[in-house]
ROFI-681864 format. One line per field, with one value per residue (C-alpha): x, y, z; residue in one letter; chain. Coordinates in Angstrom, 1 decimal, decimal comma. Layout:
N
u: [X/...];
v: [Y/...];
w: [Z/...];
resn: [a/...];
chain: [A/...];
***
This chain:
67
u: [0,0/1,3/0,6/1,0/1,4/0,7/2,9/2,0/4,9/5,2/7,7/8,6/10,1/10,8/10,3/6,7/4,4/5,8/9,3/8,0/6,5/9,7/11,8/9,4/9,4/13,2/13,6/11,1/12,9/16,0/14,2/11,2/11,4/9,0/7,2/4,2/2,6/1,6/-1,7/-1,4/-3,6/-3,0/-1,1/-0,2/1,8/3,7/3,6/5,6/4,5/2,1/4,7/4,8/8,0/7,5/5,2/4,3/2,6/1,2/1,1/0,3/3,0/2,1/4,8/4,7/6,1/8,8/7,7];
v: [0,0/3,5/6,6/10,0/13,4/16,9/19,9/23,5/25,6/28,9/29,7/32,8/33,5/36,6/34,5/33,2/30,8/27,7/28,6/29,3/25,8/24,2/26,0/25,1/21,4/21,4/22,9/20,6/17,6/18,5/17,7/15,6/12,1/10,3/13,4/12,2/15,5/19,0/20,9/24,6/26,3/30,0/32,2/35,8/38,5/41,3/44,6/47,8/50,8/48,7/46,1/42,5/42,0/38,5/35,5/33,4/30,1/28,4/24,7/21,5/18,9/15,3/12,8/9,2/8,4/5,7/2,4];
w: [0,0/-0,9/1,1/-0,4/1,1/-0,3/0,3/-0,7/-2,2/-4,0/-6,7/-8,6/-12,0/-14,1/-17,3/-16,9/-15,2/-16,8/-15,6/-12,1/-12,1/-13,4/-10,8/-8,0/-8,9/-9,3/-5,9/-4,3/-5,8/-3,8/-0,5/-1,4/-2,8/-5,1/-6,5/-8,5/-9,6/-8,9/-9,0/-9,8/-7,2/-8,0/-10,4/-9,7/-11,4/-9,8/-11,8/-11,7/-13,8/-15,8/-16,7/-15,4/-13,4/-12,0/-12,1/-9,1/-8,7/-5,6/-6,1/-4,3/-4,8/-4,3/-3,2/-2,1/1,3/1,7/3,2];
resn: [m/s/v/a/k/v/s/e/i/s/a/t/s/t/k/g/f/e/d/a/v/q/q/g/l/a/r/a/d/q/t/l/r/n/i/q/g/a/w/i/k/e/q/h/v/h/c/e/k/g/t/i/t/s/y/r/v/n/m/m/v/t/f/v/l/d/d];
chain: [A/A/A/A/A/A/A/A/A/A/A/A/A/A/A/A/A/A/A/A/A/A/A/A/A/A/A/A/A/A/A/A/A/A/A/A/A/A/A/A/A/A/A/A/A/A/A/A/A/A/A/A/A/A/A/A/A/A/A/A/A/A/A/A/A/A/A];
***
């Protein structure tokens, strides 16, 4: 029997939402084992003077616990 856990993380990028997701998952992979997937819960942009300066995602990362 497998048991999974979900951890909520936020990641930011100056390139775009997809890059923020990639960076968040790459960082999560450094400390979490057996990542199975992620659900993008929220997306936000930070603006200065009418221009987008960064993209942020809040995501739920699912990983399977070791036996």
